[in-house]
C-alpha positions, 0 to 999 in steps of 0.5 A: 558531302565531299569538301575540296581540300588542297590535295583533292582533285575533281576525280575525288569529289565528282558524281560518278553516275550523272544522269543524261539526256539524249541528243534527240531531246527536244527544246520542250523536254529541256524546258520542262526539265529546267522548270525544276529549281533543283535542275541546274544543267542538262547533260546531252550525250550520245554513246557516252560522249558529251555533246553539249550542256544546257542551262536555263539561259541557253534556251530562248523561251519563245522558240518553237519547242519541238526541235532538238535542244542540241543546237542551243547547247554549249561545251566551252567553260562547262567542262573540266578534267578529272585531274584538276584541283577540286578547290580551283573548280570550286572557285571557278564555279563560284566566280561564275555563279554556277553550281555544275560542271561536267567532267570529261576525258580528252576524247569528250567522254562524260566521266562525271559531274561536279555538283557544288552544294547549296551553301557553296562549301563542298560538293554533292556526293553519289551517296547523298544523291542516292539518299535524297532520291530514296527519301523522295521515293518514300515520300511518293515524289518523283526523285528524277525531278527532285534531286540535284543530279540528272536522270539517266536517259532524262537528264536533270542536273 
């Protein structure tokens, strides 16, 4: 599990293959994804461009759920660039009580995901996420609903 050091950048510790949800994702689908306590943020993309992020508090739980979730999504304060300091991002996340932030390029393309671990001392790694998914496969559970990263096409973060 990567830990931020004084010379680490976001690009050094980000998950490089975050799973995403499409712009057509409904509010109900987002609600279902967010009922899993391992899911902290949904990444809404189209053609690899990050259109928005959704966390539990973004969704009014009484709204009709057949409509698109995109109007409830946000980007401000939920993205960083790959050249930022990993330590600064860690402090940012902890200071705001968050564990996830999307990594984008200047044109808004999704490059990765910063995933702060449970004890807030480091970041999730692609290898750790894959290992956890494999262990859930062996146990007969659905890894897309259990691991800390979102599922490609059905994004759960």
